N, C-alpha and C positions, 0 to 999 in steps of 0.2 A: 504493499500499499504506500503510495507516494503522497506526501502532503504538500500542498502548494501554499507558499507564502505570498502575501500581498507585497507590494512595492514598500510600503511603510514598514512592515514587520521586517523585511530584509534589511532595510536601512537602520533600523533599531538594532538588529543583531549586529551588523558590521560596526555600528558606533559603540556597541558595548565590547566587542572584540578589540577595537582600536583603543579604548580606554584601559582594557586589560593589559594589553601589549605594552602600552606607555607605562603603566604602573610597574610591570615586570622589568622593563628596560631601566627605570629610575632605581628600582631595587637592587638590580645587578651592579649598576654604577656605583651605588652607595656601598654595597658590600666590597666591591673592588677597592675603593678609597679606604675603607677602614681596613682591609686585610693589608694594603701597602703601609699604612701607618703603623698598624701593630707590628708588621715585619720589621720596618726600619727601626722602631723603638726597641725591639728585642735584639736586633743585630748591634745596635749602639750598646745596649746594656752588656751583651756577652763579650764585646770586643773593647770595652771600655773607652769608647770613643766619646769626644766632647759633644757639645751642642751645635757646632758649626757643621755645615753640610747636610742639614736634614732635608728629607724629601718634601715635607710640608711643615710648616711652622709660623707661629705668629707671636710677637712680643711687642709690649708698648714701653718705650723709654721716654719719660718727659713728653715733649711735643712730637715725637717721631713714632711711626709704627714700622717695625721691623718684620718683614714677610720673607720666610725662607721658601724657596720653590726650587725643588730639584738641585740643591746644592748652591744656589745662588741667593744672596741676601739683598732685598730691595729695601731702601730707607724711603719712607713716605712721610712728608711733613704735614702735621695736622692743618696748617694753614691751607694747603693745597686741597686737602678733603673738603674743608669748609667752603672754599671758593667753588669747587666743582659741585658740591651740594647745592650752593645758592643758585649757580647757573641753571641747574636742572629744575629746581623749584620755580624759578623765573620762567624757563621755558614752559613747564607744565601749566603755570597760571595763564601765560599767554595763548597756549593752545586751548585751554578750557574757555578762556573768554571768546576766542575766535569761533569755537564750535557753538557756543552759546549765541553768539550774534547770528551765526549762520542759521541755526535753528528758528531763531525769533523772527526771521523775515518773513 
């Protein structure tokens, strides 16, 4: 016996599968990152390595954010973060106002 699905039912089923696939992919990537971090920490403890050259890491010292990524350390000044955050807020506000004016026409 063959069951026929309507177009709407097929679309719902496809959407449900798509959401499931997206969730599984995000879960796999999260497990991958957690596994890499755990392995890096375990190797550092076993070999008595210092904190330099970590795979992933974050530390805040005064007005600087130190981000370790694949053995390289990036120093980010808090003022730069504040400036960029302000720019994004201004851009979002301008976009919101533009859309609001466009809809009000």
